[in-house]
NUKE-752415 format. One line per 3 residues: number of its first residue (from 1); for each residue x, y, z of C-alpha. Coordinates in steps of 0.2 Angstrom, whole numbers. Last residue first. Layout:
<recs>
NUM	X:Y:Z | ... $
</recs>
This chain:
<recs>
424	101:572:413 | 83:575:408 | 87:587:394 $
421	95:573:385 | 77:565:383 | 70:580:377 $
418	84:583:364 | 82:565:358 | 64:568:355 $
415	67:584:345 | 80:574:335 | 66:560:332 $
412	54:573:327 | 64:582:315 | 69:566:306 $
409	51:562:304 | 48:579:297 | 62:576:284 $
406	56:559:280 | 37:565:277 | 24:562:290 $
403	5:557:285 | 8:552:267 | 24:545:271 $
400	17:533:284 | 28:532:299 | 39:520:308 $
397	52:530:320 | 67:521:324 | 77:523:341 $
394	92:514:345 | 99:516:363 | 116:512:366 $
391	124:500:378 | 130:487:365 | 111:486:360 $
388	96:494:368 | 80:493:359 | 67:505:353 $
385	54:505:338 | 43:520:339 | 27:519:329 $
382	17:534:322 | -1:533:317 | -11:546:309 $
379	-31:545:307 | -37:551:291 | -28:537:280 $
376	-32:523:292 | -16:513:298 | -15:494:302 $
373	-11:487:285 | 3:500:281 | 13:499:296 $
370	28:489:289 | 42:487:302 | 59:493:306 $
367	73:485:317 | 90:491:324 | 107:485:326 $
364	124:495:324 | 142:491:326 | 143:472:327 $
361	161:466:328 | 167:451:319 | 184:442:320 $
358	177:432:335 | 160:437:339 | 160:454:347 $
355	144:465:350 | 135:451:359 | 115:451:356 $
352	104:449:372 | 93:463:367 | 91:477:381 $
349	73:482:379 | 63:476:363 | 52:491:364 $
346	37:493:353 | 30:510:355 | 14:516:348 $
343	8:535:346 | -10:538:340 | -21:527:328 $
340	-22:508:326 | -32:498:313 | -39:480:311 $
337	-58:475:307 | -57:481:290 | -41:470:287 $
334	-52:455:294 | -65:458:281 | -52:460:267 $
331	-42:443:272 | -59:435:273 | -67:431:290 $
328	-68:414:298 | -82:418:310 | -70:417:325 $
325	-56:427:317 | -61:443:326 | -65:433:342 $
322	-48:426:343 | -40:443:341 | -50:450:355 $
319	-45:436:366 | -27:440:363 | -31:458:368 $
316	-39:452:383 | -24:441:388 | -13:457:385 $
313	-25:466:397 | -23:454:411 | -29:466:424 $
310	-11:467:432 | -4:471:415 | -16:485:412 $
307	-12:492:429 | 6:492:425 | 3:500:409 $
304	-7:514:417 | 5:518:431 | 20:520:418 $
301	10:530:407 | 6:542:420 | 24:542:427 $
298	31:545:409 | 18:560:408 | 24:568:423 $
295	42:564:420 | 41:574:403 | 38:590:413 $
292	21:598:407 | 22:610:393 | 20:594:379 $
289	2:591:388 | -3:573:381 | -20:567:387 $
286	-21:548:386 | -32:534:380 | -23:517:383 $
283	-20:503:371 | -12:487:373 | -4:477:357 $
280	-1:460:357 | 15:449:355 | 22:432:353 $
277	26:429:334 | 37:414:335 | 55:408:333 $
274	58:402:351 | 75:409:356 | 67:422:368 $
271	62:407:379 | 44:405:385 | 39:408:403 $
268	30:392:411 | 16:397:410 | 16:411:397 $
265	16:430:403 | 36:431:401 | 34:427:383 $
262	19:436:379 | 28:452:372 | 18:468:375 $
259	17:481:361 | 11:498:370 | -2:509:362 $
256	-4:528:369 | -21:534:360 | -23:552:358 $
253	-31:568:366 | -17:580:364 | -20:578:344 $
250	-6:570:335 | 6:575:321 | 4:593:326 $
247	23:595:328 | 21:598:348 | 9:583:349 $
244	22:572:340 | 35:578:352 | 25:575:368 $
241	21:558:362 | 39:553:359 | 45:559:375 $
238	32:551:385 | 35:533:375 | 53:535:378 $
235	50:538:397 | 37:523:398 | 48:511:390 $
232	63:516:401 | 53:509:416 | 50:521:430 $
229	54:519:448 | 60:536:450 | 78:532:453 $
226	77:518:442 | 72:530:427 | 86:542:430 $
223	98:527:430 | 91:521:413 | 93:538:406 $
220	111:539:412 | 115:522:404 | 109:530:388 $
217	118:546:390 | 134:536:392 | 131:524:378 $
214	128:536:365 | 109:539:359 | 104:534:342 $
211	91:541:330 | 84:532:314 | 70:537:302 $
208	57:525:294 | 46:525:279 | 29:516:276 $
205	19:519:260 | 0:520:260 | -8:512:244 $
202	-26:519:247 | -35:504:254 | -53:509:257 $
199	-62:506:273 | -81:508:270 | -87:493:279 $
196	-76:497:295 | -78:482:306 | -80:482:325 $
193	-80:465:334 | -88:466:351 | -79:455:365 $
190	-83:437:366 | -90:431:382 | -80:416:388 $
187	-65:427:391 | -47:419:391 | -45:409:407 $
184	-34:417:421 | -25:406:434 | -15:417:445 $
181	-10:435:447 | 6:433:438 | -3:424:423 $
178	-11:408:419 | -19:400:404 | -7:408:392 $
175	1:391:386 | -15:382:384 | -25:396:374 $
172	-9:399:365 | -6:382:360 | 13:382:356 $
169	18:375:340 | 30:361:342 | 49:357:339 $
166	52:375:337 | 63:376:354 | 75:364:346 $
163	89:367:358 | 105:374:353 | 122:366:350 $
160	138:377:353 | 148:379:337 | 162:367:333 $
157	179:376:330 | 187:381:315 | 190:400:322 $
154	181:407:306 | 168:393:307 | 165:398:326 $
151	163:416:323 | 150:413:309 | 139:401:319 $
148	140:414:333 | 136:428:321 | 121:418:315 $
145	115:413:333 | 115:432:339 | 105:437:323 $
142	93:424:325 | 90:428:343 | 87:446:337 $
139	73:440:325 | 65:430:340 | 64:446:350 $
136	57:456:336 | 43:444:332 | 44:429:320 $
133	34:418:308 | 19:428:305 | 28:445:304 $
130	34:439:286 | 53:441:289 | 67:453:282 $
127	85:451:286 | 96:466:281 | 114:463:283 $
124	126:477:283 | 145:477:277 | 162:479:282 $
121	180:472:278 | 179:471:258 | 161:477:258 $
118	145:469:255 | 127:476:257 | 118:459:260 $
115	99:456:258 | 92:443:267 | 75:434:266 $
112	61:427:276 | 45:417:274 | 52:404:264 $
109	46:401:246 | 35:387:242 | 18:394:239 $
106	22:409:250 | 20:426:242 | 31:436:253 $
103	26:454:249 | 40:467:243 | 37:483:253 $
100	50:480:267 | 63:474:254 | 62:490:243 $
97	61:500:259 | 78:492:266 | 86:492:249 $
94	83:512:247 | 88:513:266 | 105:505:261 $
91	111:517:249 | 107:531:259 | 116:524:274 $
88	130:519:264 | 131:536:256 | 131:544:274 $
85	144:533:280 | 156:536:265 | 166:550:274 $
82	171:537:287 | 179:526:273 | 174:509:265 $
79	163:514:251 | 147:511:242 | 146:492:247 $
76	139:482:233 | 122:473:235 | 120:455:236 $
73	103:446:237 | 101:431:248 | 86:419:247 $
70	83:408:262 | 85:389:255 | 69:380:248 $
67	64:364:256 | 48:370:261 | 36:364:274 $
64	18:370:276 | 11:384:285 | -9:386:284 $
61	-21:398:275 | -40:399:273 | -47:413:262 $
58	-48:400:246 | -35:388:250 | -19:397:254 $
55	-2:390:257 | 11:398:268 | 30:393:268 $
52	41:384:281 | 59:382:284 | 61:396:294 $
49	45:392:304 | 54:375:310 | 69:382:317 $
46	86:374:318 | 88:369:299 | 86:388:295 $
43	100:392:306 | 112:379:299 | 107:385:281 $
40	110:403:286 | 128:398:294 | 132:390:278 $
37	127:404:266 | 136:416:277 | 152:406:276 $
34	150:404:257 | 148:422:254 | 164:427:264 $
31	163:440:278 | 178:450:282 | 176:459:297 $
28	166:474:304 | 146:472:306 | 131:483:303 $
25	114:474:307 | 96:478:301 | 82:469:306 $
22	67:469:295 | 48:468:297 | 35:463:284 $
19	15:462:288 | 11:469:270 | 3:484:262 $
16	-10:482:249 | -22:475:262 | -31:459:265 $
13	-17:447:262 | -4:453:275 | -19:456:287 $
10	-25:439:284 | -7:432:287 | -4:442:303 $
7	-21:435:309 | -16:418:306 | 0:419:315 $
4	-9:427:330 | -22:414:330 | -10:399:329 $
1	-5:390:314 $
</recs>
């Protein structure tokens, strides 16, 4: 168990919340239960952490093998007609939130599970992970592999073989000993560790909202950013922050946090198929003026993030996590050392998941995550989950119900979409 995996397990155990995240995929096609279970068994056999559980000894935890199959819970599909789409979404959100809030106890059970909203010719799969065993990119790799196996079985052909990327546990200190700017060692002087001795667990509850942008305007947004030398990540983050300030959710003086995946920073780069947690957060103080052109804030955020990457800020973040674990804190102690505030973006980019797999077509793909363990009750945090699939942008807001209601979150996401489309 490396430092990131251990940190997630401590956070999960130290809070009344948990460190779960889920990937939701809507498909078309006739999926049989036997075919799904066979494909899941194959995927589980291909990844070490998918057949692992967590075992606690006092305040110390470790991964151990488990022979248990991934659990699958079946739910009825509310309807197959276009008019039933809203009913499907409402039914599925309740399932999503129940899965998201259900803690993985370990001690023999796998650290992932699946809920299946099953119809005769359509359905949705919700795959929930303990964040200690996967990040968003590796979860998307699982979706791709799962439907590759299903398509191969439907066609009666052998599926392509995969490399066993999970045959070893990466040593993060060795793997990330270099960067684009040359050899970089993790800091020898430990950064200070801040701890909130009076932090209380008040049972915060995560919820989510979803907004999608069609293929044509999504492509136009990418082109708009390329013309100005801006990454889409900065454009989305800027629009998100401006709306949150307009709505009074965040103050103008706030923190912009970006989730950075470590795969491309490794030496050599690590594949996205590796089933591992490989991401850290990079924070930037920022002043948000909603009246300024969105391009101004996007340019500022883009420049700040590039400077942080060049200064090896992700490695500094990794070092800070290592330091926070150095004195073997209890789960509650580590939880009191871990919090965020402001507007955070986690953008998977254009995920390499095909929309067509033989007789199956994937219509929608997005992810949500539980943010309860990292939120302070009096300091709002709202997270934007973004990815591009089948040419369309899927944008999900992850928020605490006590800080931002579902209705208010839907208004934030709709306003963000309007700001983005106004650029075109």
